[in-house]
Phi, psi and omega in degrees: 000126181281132179286157181297328182292326185261349181282147181299141181267133176236123176270126179247120179251132187085031187287339185273001177281178183304309181284321185303317180300317180290325180292318178302315179297319180294320178293320177299316179297331183272004174092011178272153173264120189261134170249129182252128174256127185213153174296333181229083184303323182293320177294321178295325180300323178292328181281337184230073181296341181278351182259139185257339187239124181229144175228161175275132174226121180213115185295348182271355179208160181278119181240020179068044186295324182303315181297319181290329184275340184302122176091354178287151180286316186216154172239128175248113184255108180242021182290150179156132179299142181299128180272338184271063173202169181293139179264112180238151176056235182268024187294329179298319177295324178294322178300319179288306186297322182294344177258305185290310183291323179294321179293320177299317179298321181295315180294321176299320178294321177299322180299330182270358181283139172289314175248103188283152174301154178277332186213143171243117173257110189249140175299149174205191184207148175295348175299349177301334181278356174085161178237004182266330181276141179255112183206150174259007180292128178298136179260112175254179180298343180272352183289153181285150176295156175285167182256019182256189179305315185290316179300319180292315180301308186290327177298316178294320180300310181293323181300320177296318180296318185293343177297339178293339178298329179295343179265005182082020182259132175290132183239131175235128176249123186266103182277086188281133172270199180292116180277125178267116178221145179284346187260334189201176180084204187284329188300311179301326178297316181290320178300321178300320179292315181295322181293342175275359178081015181238030183280155177173182180290143171288127184299145009278347180096341180268353181290148177288151181230081177291137186212168173206140175290142182305325180294321178288325175302313180296317181298320178296318180294315179296319176299320180296328177292314191263343187251114184291349178282347176277122181202145180075198183288140176229122175286116176264086183208140181293151180296330181273101183254106180274166166278162184303320181295327177288320177300314181297318179298317181293318178298315178299320180296316180295321181278346186070032183237161178294145173232032187269350188256103177303135183260117176297145181301329183295333176294314178294325180296328178299325181272322190247354181067215185296340180292351176302334178299333178295328182265333182277346178222156180187154178243164184274087184275122184250134180278058187303312185291317180300317180295319179294332177281355178089014179293132179254114179288131174288328180230079180282340184245144188297313184305304178299327179295314178293324176301315181297318185282328190250354181252015180290000000 
């Protein structure tokens, strides 16, 4: 058993989010000593009783991040305002700033470290390929960014992260598709609709629906921390990419509920605001790089993934 003093330290920023909580658990299982950065360290301490070290991290103010980061092996940055909620007032600006500005602050802090981290694993999104173009062309890590809000946002986000390469730090950007989790994200929202007996595909139904099981998302992130062959953008998306109508049929089958009622996008928009576009449009995102690196998906197919999440 590796002692906490001798195990490599990984700083996780954005740990209290949907993915972050699972990543902290995955890093602990893999033998890393985790440092959690949060806007509210005391609240985070209650959420992670197994973690001993907490720091304040807030991209809107200086909290001495360089000193806390000095000597850590890796930084995992998962900060970013939740997109799956209604966007009111300046929330769109918060979605951008909480990603781009926080990443800039992290790289600036790395620049000030005497002993710099070896790797930065930074959040990103499959939204880089955009939601405005209609195409059946597979999207790999080599595909061009989209020309919409999402393509522009994620391109800027990744550009800030990649600046850490100038410091000799390995950078991995995790282009996450829709994460399927029983606890958070889009799936509980959709399950709620299906449980009311009015479930079905979000119109038009022919759009691609790239997804990934939360366990595979965590495994890709942990691999990116420990495996030096992981570098640059990585599509975190299952190999089996259904169209929305196929996703709805499979979800209905697993729940034992009807999937016959097409859901207008405006219904989803009432619950999720502008983020409804993520579900109402979609591209065929392929995990080309992960597969070439030999990553083995625990849940490559949709049916077994939903069974695992919803039949517990």
